[in-house]
C-alpha positions as CSV (number, residue, x, y, z in Angstrom):
1,X,-108.7,-34.5,12.2
2,X,-107.5,-38.0,11.3
3,X,-108.5,-40.8,13.6
4,X,-106.1,-41.9,16.3
5,X,-105.7,-45.7,16.1
6,X,-104.0,-47.2,19.2
7,X,-101.5,-50.0,18.9
8,X,-102.7,-53.6,19.2
9,X,-101.5,-55.8,22.0
10,X,-99.3,-57.6,19.5
11,X,-97.7,-54.3,18.4
12,X,-97.3,-53.2,22.1
13,X,-95.5,-56.4,22.9
14,X,-93.2,-56.0,19.9
15,X,-92.3,-52.5,21.0
16,X,-91.7,-53.6,24.6
17,X,-89.4,-56.4,23.4
18,X,-87.6,-54.0,21.1
19,X,-86.6,-51.8,24.0
20,X,-85.6,-54.7,26.2
21,X,-88.6,-55.5,28.4
22,X,-90.7,-58.6,28.7
23,X,-94.0,-57.0,29.6
24,X,-95.6,-53.9,31.2
25,X,-94.6,-55.1,34.7
26,X,-91.0,-55.3,33.6
27,X,-91.2,-51.8,32.2
28,X,-92.4,-50.3,35.5
29,X,-90.2,-52.4,37.8
30,X,-88.1,-49.4,38.9
31,X,-91.2,-47.8,40.5
32,X,-91.3,-48.7,44.3
33,X,-94.0,-51.3,45.0
34,X,-95.5,-49.2,47.8
35,X,-96.2,-46.3,45.5
36,X,-97.9,-48.3,42.8
37,X,-101.7,-48.5,42.6
38,X,-103.2,-52.0,42.5
39,X,-106.8,-52.6,41.8
40,X,-109.6,-50.8,40.0
41,X,-109.9,-47.0,39.7
42,X,-113.1,-45.5,41.1
43,X,-114.5,-44.5,37.8
44,X,-117.9,-45.1,36.1
45,X,-117.9,-47.7,33.4
46,X,-117.5,-46.7,29.8
47,X,-120.5,-45.6,27.7
48,X,-121.6,-46.0,24.1
49,X,-121.4,-43.1,21.6
50,X,-125.1,-42.6,21.9
51,X,-125.0,-42.4,25.7
52,X,-122.1,-40.0,25.6
53,X,-123.8,-37.7,23.1
54,X,-127.0,-37.7,25.1
55,X,-125.1,-36.7,28.3
56,X,-123.1,-34.0,26.6
57,X,-126.3,-32.5,25.1
58,X,-127.9,-32.6,28.6
59,X,-125.0,-30.7,30.0
60,X,-125.0,-28.2,27.1
61,X,-128.7,-27.6,27.7
62,X,-127.7,-25.7,30.9
63,X,-126.1,-23.0,28.8
64,X,-128.1,-19.9,28.0
65,X,-127.6,-19.0,24.3
66,X,-128.4,-15.4,23.3
67,X,-129.4,-15.0,19.7
68,X,-128.6,-11.3,19.9
69,X,-125.5,-9.8,21.5
70,X,-125.0,-6.1,22.2
71,X,-122.0,-6.5,24.6
72,X,-118.3,-6.3,23.9
73,X,-115.9,-4.9,26.6
74,X,-113.0,-6.9,25.2
75,X,-114.7,-10.0,23.6
76,X,-116.8,-9.4,20.4
77,X,-119.3,-11.4,18.5
78,X,-118.0,-11.1,14.9
79,X,-118.7,-13.1,11.8
80,X,-116.2,-15.9,11.2
81,X,-115.9,-17.1,7.6
82,X,-116.2,-20.9,7.2
83,X,-112.7,-21.0,5.7
84,X,-111.2,-20.1,9.0
85,X,-112.1,-23.3,10.9
86,X,-111.9,-25.4,7.7
87,X,-108.2,-24.6,7.2
88,X,-107.1,-24.3,10.8
89,X,-108.7,-27.7,11.8
90,X,-106.6,-29.6,9.3
91,X,-104.5,-32.1,11.2
92,X,-101.2,-30.6,9.8
93,X,-102.0,-27.5,12.0
94,X,-104.2,-28.8,14.8
95,X,-101.5,-30.5,16.9
96,X,-100.9,-30.9,20.6
97,X,-97.7,-29.0,20.3
98,X,-96.5,-26.6,17.6
99,X,-93.3,-27.9,16.0
100,X,-90.7,-25.3,15.2
101,X,-87.8,-27.4,13.9
102,X,-87.0,-25.9,10.5
103,X,-86.1,-29.4,9.1
104,X,-89.6,-30.7,9.5
105,X,-91.9,-27.7,10.1
106,X,-91.7,-25.4,7.1
107,X,-95.5,-25.2,6.7
108,X,-96.0,-24.1,10.3
109,X,-93.1,-21.6,10.2
110,X,-94.5,-20.2,6.9
111,X,-97.9,-19.7,8.4
112,X,-96.4,-17.8,11.4
113,X,-94.3,-15.7,9.1
114,X,-97.3,-14.8,7.1
115,X,-99.2,-13.9,10.3
116,X,-96.3,-11.6,11.3
117,X,-96.3,-10.0,7.9
118,X,-100.1,-9.3,8.1
119,X,-99.8,-7.8,11.6
120,X,-97.1,-5.5,10.4
121,X,-99.2,-4.3,7.5
122,X,-102.2,-3.9,9.7
123,X,-100.4,-1.9,12.4
124,X,-97.8,-0.1,10.3
125,X,-95.0,-1.5,12.5
126,X,-91.7,-3.0,11.3
127,X,-91.6,-6.2,13.3
128,X,-94.2,-8.5,14.8
129,X,-93.6,-11.6,16.9
130,X,-95.3,-14.9,16.4
131,X,-98.1,-13.9,18.9
132,X,-98.6,-14.2,22.6
133,X,-101.3,-15.7,24.9
134,X,-103.9,-12.8,24.8
135,X,-104.2,-9.1,24.6
136,X,-103.7,-8.4,28.3
137,X,-100.4,-10.4,28.5
138,X,-99.3,-8.7,25.2
139,X,-99.9,-5.3,26.8
140,X,-97.9,-6.3,29.8
141,X,-95.0,-7.6,27.7
142,X,-95.1,-4.3,25.7
143,X,-94.7,-2.4,28.9
144,X,-91.8,-4.6,29.9
145,X,-90.1,-3.9,26.5
146,X,-90.4,-0.2,27.0
147,X,-88.5,-0.2,30.3
148,X,-84.7,-0.4,30.8
149,X,-82.4,-0.4,33.8
150,X,-82.7,3.4,34.3
151,X,-86.4,4.0,33.3
152,X,-88.9,1.8,35.1
153,X,-92.0,4.1,35.4
154,X,-94.9,3.4,33.2
155,X,-97.8,5.8,32.6
156,X,-101.2,4.1,31.8
157,X,-104.3,5.9,30.6
158,X,-107.3,5.5,32.9
159,X,-109.3,4.6,29.8
160,X,-107.5,1.3,29.5
161,X,-109.5,-1.9,30.0
162,X,-109.3,-2.3,33.8
163,X,-108.5,-6.1,33.4
164,X,-105.6,-5.2,31.2
165,X,-104.4,-2.8,33.8
166,X,-104.5,-5.5,36.5
167,X,-102.4,-7.8,34.4
168,X,-99.9,-5.1,33.7
169,X,-99.7,-4.4,37.5
170,X,-99.0,-8.1,38.1
171,X,-96.2,-8.2,35.7
172,X,-94.7,-4.9,36.8
173,X,-94.7,-5.9,40.5
174,X,-92.2,-8.7,39.7
175,X,-90.0,-6.5,37.6
176,X,-89.7,-3.6,40.0
177,X,-91.6,-1.3,37.7
178,X,-93.9,1.4,39.0
179,X,-97.3,2.2,37.5
180,X,-98.8,5.7,37.4
181,X,-102.3,6.3,36.1
182,X,-103.0,9.3,33.8
183,X,-106.4,10.8,34.6
184,X,-109.2,10.9,32.1
185,X,-111.5,13.8,31.2
186,X,-114.8,13.2,29.4
187,X,-113.9,9.6,28.6
188,X,-110.4,10.2,27.2
189,X,-106.9,10.6,28.6
190,X,-106.1,14.2,29.7
191,X,-103.3,15.6,27.6
192,X,-102.4,18.2,30.2
193,X,-102.2,15.6,32.9
194,X,-100.0,13.4,30.8
195,X,-97.6,16.3,30.1
196,X,-97.5,17.2,33.8
197,X,-96.8,13.6,34.8
198,X,-94.1,13.2,32.2
199,X,-92.4,16.3,33.7
200,X,-92.7,15.0,37.2
201,X,-91.5,11.5,36.4
202,X,-88.1,11.7,34.7
203,X,-87.7,7.9,34.9
204,X,-90.8,7.4,32.7
205,X,-90.2,4.6,30.2
206,X,-93.4,5.0,28.2
207,X,-97.1,5.8,28.1
208,X,-99.7,3.3,27.1
209,X,-103.2,4.2,25.7
210,X,-106.0,2.1,24.2
211,X,-107.2,2.7,20.7
212,X,-110.2,2.8,20.6
213,X,-110.4,3.0,24.4
214,X,-112.4,0.9,26.9
215,X,-115.4,3.1,26.4
216,X,-115.2,2.8,22.6
217,X,-113.9,6.4,22.2
218,X,-111.3,7.2,19.5
219,X,-109.0,9.4,21.4
220,X,-106.6,12.1,19.9
221,X,-103.7,9.7,19.6
222,X,-101.6,12.1,17.5
223,X,-101.6,14.6,20.3
224,X,-100.8,12.1,23.0
225,X,-98.0,10.7,20.9
226,X,-96.5,14.1,20.3
227,X,-96.5,14.9,24.1
228,X,-95.0,11.5,25.0
229,X,-92.2,11.7,22.4
230,X,-91.3,15.2,23.3
231,X,-90.6,14.0,26.8
232,X,-88.3,11.3,25.6
233,X,-90.6,8.4,26.5
234,X,-91.9,5.6,24.3
235,X,-95.4,5.7,23.0
236,X,-97.4,2.5,23.3
237,X,-100.8,1.6,21.9
238,X,-103.2,-1.2,22.8
239,X,-105.4,-1.6,19.7
240,X,-108.5,-3.3,18.4
241,X,-107.1,-4.8,15.1
242,X,-110.5,-4.7,13.4
243,X,-110.8,-0.9,14.0
244,X,-107.5,-0.4,12.1
245,X,-109.6,-1.2,9.0
246,X,-110.9,2.4,9.1
247,X,-108.7,4.3,11.6
248,X,-105.1,5.6,11.3
249,X,-102.5,2.9,12.0
250,X,-100.2,3.1,15.0
251,X,-97.4,3.4,12.5
252,X,-98.9,6.6,11.0
253,X,-99.5,8.0,14.5
254,X,-95.9,7.3,15.6
255,X,-96.2,4.5,18.1
256,X,-93.1,2.7,19.2
257,X,-94.7,-0.5,20.4
258,X,-98.2,-1.9,19.6
259,X,-100.1,-4.6,21.5
260,X,-103.7,-5.8,21.0
261,X,-106.3,-8.5,21.4
262,X,-106.6,-10.5,18.2
263,X,-109.9,-12.1,19.0
264,X,-111.9,-10.0,16.5
265,X,-109.8,-11.5,13.7
266,X,-111.6,-14.8,13.1
267,X,-111.8,-16.1,16.7
268,X,-115.1,-16.9,18.3
269,X,-116.1,-15.9,21.8
270,X,-115.3,-19.4,23.0
271,X,-116.2,-18.7,26.7
272,X,-113.3,-16.2,26.9
273,X,-110.5,-18.1,25.2
274,X,-108.1,-19.1,23.9
275,X,-107.5,-15.7,22.3
276,X,-104.5,-14.1,20.6
277,X,-102.0,-11.6,21.8
278,X,-100.7,-9.2,19.2
279,X,-97.3,-7.5,19.7
280,X,-95.3,-5.4,17.2
281,X,-92.7,-2.7,17.3
282,X,-90.3,-0.5,15.4
283,X,-87.1,-2.0,14.0
284,X,-85.0,-0.2,16.6
285,X,-86.7,-2.2,19.3
286,X,-86.5,-5.5,17.4
287,X,-83.9,-7.0,19.7
288,X,-86.0,-6.2,22.7
289,X,-89.0,-8.1,21.2
290,X,-90.2,-10.9,23.4
291,X,-91.4,-14.3,22.3
292,X,-90.7,-16.1,19.1
293,X,-89.8,-14.5,15.7
294,X,-89.9,-16.4,12.4
295,X,-87.7,-15.1,9.6
296,X,-87.3,-15.9,5.9
297,X,-84.0,-17.3,4.7
298,X,-82.5,-19.6,2.0
299,X,-81.3,-23.2,2.4
300,X,-78.1,-24.7,1.1
301,X,-79.7,-25.0,-2.4
302,X,-80.8,-21.4,-2.5
303,X,-84.5,-22.2,-2.0
304,X,-86.7,-20.1,0.3
305,X,-87.1,-21.3,3.8
306,X,-88.3,-20.2,7.2
307,X,-86.5,-20.4,10.6
308,X,-86.8,-19.1,14.1
309,X,-84.5,-16.0,14.1
310,X,-82.7,-13.6,16.4
311,X,-82.4,-16.5,18.9
312,X,-79.4,-14.8,20.5
313,X,-81.8,-12.4,22.3
314,X,-81.3,-12.3,26.1
315,X,-84.3,-14.4,27.0
316,X,-82.6,-17.3,25.4
317,X,-79.0,-17.0,26.6
318,X,-78.8,-14.6,29.5
319,X,-82.0,-15.0,31.5
320,X,-80.9,-12.7,34.3
321,X,-80.9,-9.8,31.9
322,X,-84.0,-10.8,29.9
323,X,-86.9,-8.5,29.6
324,X,-89.3,-11.5,29.6
325,X,-89.3,-15.2,30.1
326,X,-92.1,-15.9,27.6
327,X,-90.9,-18.3,24.9
328,X,-94.2,-19.6,23.3
329,X,-97.1,-18.3,21.2
330,X,-100.6,-19.0,20.1
331,X,-99.8,-20.6,16.8
332,X,-103.3,-22.0,16.1
333,X,-105.0,-18.8,17.0
334,X,-102.5,-16.8,14.9
335,X,-103.2,-19.1,12.0
336,X,-106.9,-18.4,12.3
337,X,-106.2,-14.7,12.3
338,X,-104.1,-15.2,9.1
339,X,-106.8,-17.1,7.4
340,X,-109.5,-14.6,8.4
341,X,-107.4,-11.6,7.1
342,X,-106.6,-13.5,3.8
343,X,-110.3,-14.5,3.4
344,X,-111.7,-11.0,3.9
345,X,-108.8,-9.0,2.4
346,X,-108.2,-5.2,2.9
347,X,-111.6,-4.3,1.4
348,X,-113.5,-6.9,3.5
349,X,-111.7,-5.8,6.7
350,X,-112.7,-2.2,6.1
351,X,-116.3,-3.2,5.2
352,X,-116.6,-5.1,8.5
353,X,-115.2,-2.1,10.4
354,X,-117.6,0.3,8.7
355,X,-120.6,-2.0,9.4
356,X,-119.6,-2.2,13.1
357,X,-119.3,1.5,13.4
358,X,-122.4,2.4,11.4
359,X,-124.6,0.0,13.4
360,X,-123.1,1.2,16.7
361,X,-124.0,4.8,15.8
362,X,-127.5,3.7,14.8
363,X,-127.9,1.8,18.1
364,X,-126.7,4.9,20.0
365,X,-129.4,7.0,18.4
366,X,-132.1,4.5,19.0
367,X,-131.1,4.2,22.7
368,X,-131.0,7.9,23.1
369,X,-134.5,8.1,21.7
370,X,-135.5,5.4,24.2
371,X,-134.3,7.5,27.1
372,X,-130.6,6.7,27.6
373,X,-128.2,9.6,27.4
374,X,-124.8,9.3,25.8
375,X,-122.1,9.6,28.5
376,X,-119.5,11.2,26.3
377,X,-119.7,13.6,23.4
378,X,-116.7,12.2,21.5
379,X,-116.2,10.1,18.3
380,X,-116.5,6.4,18.9
381,X,-115.9,3.2,16.9
382,X,-118.4,0.4,17.8
383,X,-118.8,0.8,21.6
384,X,-120.3,3.6,23.6
385,X,-121.5,4.4,27.1
386,X,-125.0,5.5,28.1
387,X,-126.3,7.0,31.3
388,X,-129.8,6.6,32.8
389,X,-131.5,9.1,35.1
390,X,-132.7,6.4,37.4
391,X,-130.5,3.4,38.6
392,X,-131.9,1.3,35.7
393,X,-129.0,-0.9,34.6
394,X,-130.1,-4.1,36.3
395,X,-133.7,-3.7,35.1
396,X,-132.7,-2.9,31.5
397,X,-130.3,-5.9,31.2
398,X,-132.8,-8.3,32.8
399,X,-135.6,-7.1,30.5
400,X,-133.4,-7.6,27.4
401,X,-132.2,-11.0,28.6
402,X,-135.9,-12.1,29.1
403,X,-136.3,-11.3,25.4
404,X,-133.2,-13.2,24.2
405,X,-130.9,-10.2,24.0
406,X,-127.6,-10.0,25.8
407,X,-127.5,-6.3,26.7
408,X,-124.4,-4.1,27.2
409,X,-121.9,-4.4,30.0
410,X,-122.8,-2.9,33.3
411,X,-120.4,-0.2,34.5
412,X,-122.6,1.0,37.3
413,X,-126.3,1.3,38.4
414,X,-126.6,4.2,35.9
415,X,-124.0,3.3,33.2
416,X,-124.0,0.7,30.5
417,X,-121.2,0.0,27.9
418,X,-122.9,-1.1,24.6
419,X,-121.5,-2.7,21.5
420,X,-122.6,-3.4,18.0
421,X,-120.9,-5.5,15.4
422,X,-121.6,-6.4,11.7
423,X,-123.8,-9.3,12.9
424,X,-126.5,-7.1,14.6
425,X,-129.5,-6.3,12.4
426,X,-131.6,-3.2,12.4
427,X,-134.6,-5.2,13.6
428,X,-132.6,-6.5,16.6
429,X,-131.5,-3.0,17.5
430,X,-135.0,-1.5,17.1
431,X,-136.4,-4.3,19.3
432,X,-133.7,-3.7,22.0
433,X,-134.4,0.1,22.0
434,X,-138.2,-0.6,22.3
435,X,-137.6,-2.9,25.3
436,X,-135.3,-0.3,26.9
437,X,-138.0,2.4,26.4
438,X,-140.6,0.1,28.0
439,X,-138.4,-0.6,30.9
440,X,-137.5,3.0,31.6
441,X,-141.2,4.0,31.3
442,X,-142.1,1.4,33.9
443,X,-139.3,2.6,36.2
444,X,-140.7,6.1,36.1
445,X,-144.2,4.9,36.8
446,X,-145.5,5.9,33.3
447,X,-145.8,2.4,31.9
448,X,-149.4,1.5,30.8
449,X,-150.8,-1.4,32.8
450,X,-148.2,-1.2,35.6
451,X,-150.1,-1.1,38.8
452,X,-148.8,1.0,41.8
453,X,-146.2,-0.9,43.7
454,X,-145.8,-3.5,41.0
455,X,-142.3,-4.8,40.5
456,X,-140.4,-4.4,37.2
457,X,-140.4,-8.2,36.8
458,X,-144.1,-8.4,37.2
459,X,-144.7,-5.5,34.9
460,X,-142.4,-6.9,32.3
461,X,-144.5,-10.1,32.1
462,X,-147.4,-8.0,30.9
463,X,-145.5,-6.4,28.0
464,X,-146.8,-8.0,24.9
465,X,-144.8,-8.8,21.8
466,X,-147.3,-6.6,19.9
467,X,-146.4,-3.6,21.9
468,X,-142.7,-4.2,21.3
469,X,-143.3,-4.6,17.5
470,X,-145.4,-1.4,17.4
471,X,-142.6,0.6,19.2
472,X,-140.0,-0.9,16.9
473,X,-142.0,0.3,13.8
474,X,-141.6,3.8,15.0
475,X,-137.8,3.5,14.5
476,X,-137.5,4.9,11.0
477,X,-135.2,3.8,8.2
478,X,-134.2,7.5,7.9
479,X,-132.3,7.2,11.3
480,X,-130.4,4.2,10.0
481,X,-129.3,6.2,6.9
482,X,-128.3,9.2,9.0
483,X,-126.2,7.0,11.3
484,X,-124.5,5.4,8.4
485,X,-123.4,8.8,7.1
486,X,-121.6,9.3,10.4
487,X,-119.2,6.4,10.0
488,X,-115.7,7.3,11.3
489,X,-113.1,6.7,8.5
490,X,-109.5,7.6,8.1
491,X,-110.4,11.2,8.8
492,X,-111.4,10.4,12.4
493,X,-108.0,11.1,13.7
494,X,-107.6,14.4,11.8
């Protein structure tokens, strides 16, 4: 970023005189005197750079930083190439407001057009918009696109992220749309239940599933798509874009509308945002697409140029008939996603996806050996659920946190949703599994050195680093190799 240099008093006075005012008081003379503040603001005095830096570091010291993360549930700790922040932080892009005027913003418009192109290639769809606020709002907008005046019932899989479901319900309430949940069996949407509901609800506009779903499972999307299309409803998919590096694309499956959370594409965790909403669709639904669209054209000299296109859509001229009132996008986050995809390329994206999946399968095997049972016997990408015999979730996560590991996401006293990404090492996962084994052993009263009646916190303090290292050594390299051979690829959906 370039430095902001404020105007001098001499320059300010020249500007005031140029617009016809003697001074600042003259400029504000139309503001009633009784509403104007006189005096000094109740604010602390300014500080030097050193003092400000010291105070910020003191505040930042309150944060707890985990060197190892085994948690996902919608926000993932992926590697971000240095080029992403280097390019996106250039002052041509890092602006307070994204300029869209074609006469002065060809660079911004081109970056958005390239983002749209990459999303189309990634999803197999025909059209992508310029992005939305986040994955949840993108899913809600996708549901709105699927509905029309006659069909206002939406079927949602129970294996959707519950936070996404809540956002969809909020949007649907204001649009007069009705939400019906499709039951899940063994961690995936029940095809029989879907077919039954489609027959009972003739006003169904579409069915939305998550791919991979909230529990990390790669569902049989082909079968669900076939059932949905046969009933005359639209098939919607909410995707993890990184997983599309190894899984069949929504386009190959036959999706009509695709939404997704773009955070895995070069965006850090950033305390939960800002993130990136992905929205793409078939060409036949192009005029129902919400948000901004950038198109390629030619100027008066025949040179290539970029403009906002299809501006005659209803949200711009007939608001009472519009499917949405959104008219903005996350241009900076979309730029980061574009730089990430350009930096890693198709091969790099697949490699990142393969590493995520292989490491998740390795972690699942190690945790199973530690005493946590897989909740579902289904193919998964890089997240999975485990079940403990005792209500051990709180104890496990506390024990991991005490050792600098952010464990999985708690689903219940017995269930944990785990995640592995390309950043997790074998040593980290072995250590986590050893800690889990120690914790479960203590819960069942079999831990060495745990006195009768001793609390888990007290017992955990007695666990030496040596014991953890010895347990980790027992995790063989052979298991890592076996897990790698189980990586889900393009054949997962077959």
